[in-house]
N, C-alpha and C positions, 0 to 999 in steps of 0.2 A: 503492501499499500505507499501510497506517496503521502508523505507527514506534508500535513495543510501549515501555513507561516499564519504567524497570528493576526489575528486583525487589528492594528491599528488607533482604530478606538478605542478598542476595549482596555489597552496599553494604558498603567497609568501610575508613571514615574513619582506622582508624588504619595499616592496608597498600596506599593508595591503588598507583593503576597505572604504573609505573616510564615517563617519556616518553627523546626521543630525548636529552635534555639528560641525564638519569638516567643513560644508557647511556656516554653520551659522558665522563662525568665516573668514570666506573667503573672501579678500577686493578686488577688480577691480586691476588688471595693474597700472592703469594709479595714483592710490594712494602709490601702494605700490615701482611701478619701481625706481620712482628719489630716495626715502630715500635710495636704496638699491645700485643701480647704477649712479646715477647723474643725473642730472637733463637733461643733453643733449645728453646722452646715451638711457635715456627713451625715450625722445620725437622723436630719431631716431626711436627705436624701437616700437613704441607705432604711427606713424605718418600713414593715411589714406593710404588704399594698391587701387591701382584698376586703373580704368579709371576715368581720374576728372570730376564732375559734370557741366554738356554744362548746359547756361541759354535757352538755346535752344535748350530743349532734344526731340527727337525726339518718339512718341509714338508705342508702338509695337500694333499691330493689327490682327485678325484675315481676311483673303479674301480670296472669293473661286473664283478660274478661272477655266476656262475651261482647259483641262491637254493639249491642242494641243496648247493653248495660252501661258502657262508656259513654253511649250517646245520652242517654239520658244525664249524668251526669256533667256533660260539659254545656248542655244544652241550659241546665241551672242557672248558667251566669256565671262572671268571676268570682273567683273564690271557691270555685266545684271541687278543687283540692285541698283545699282543709276542712271542706265541711265531709269529705269523704274519711280524710284521717279521723276529726271529730265521731264522727258514724263508726269507723272501724276498733277505735279506741272505745267508746262505748259497747260494743258487742263482744272485746275479745274478754275472756273469763281472768280474773285476776287483775287486771289492771288497775295504776293508778288513775285517780280519777284528775283532766284532764281538762282545760277548754280546748278552746278553737285554737286558740293561737298555737297550742301544745307546753300551753304553760301550766304546772305543775300547782294543784290546791291541795 
């Protein structure tokens, strides 16, 4: 096979491809940022993102339901999943009493 010439438009001399040596020298942002921009600014940049971890987190499952059952729940409008959880919780044997939001009482 004939070797292709690299496309000169894709070659970026100012931003070369990283080598194995570059990756070996790399350090985590938590280690480098405090020295570069200060501890307080680094802490703001490195704070965890997303929803806070709940001590009573829900567990994802796969549940097979008849199509008409699921259609009736969805047709009941917004909040149908919360209402379904409340109905399942109420119907489950020995379950703690919970309100519709999942809070223990």
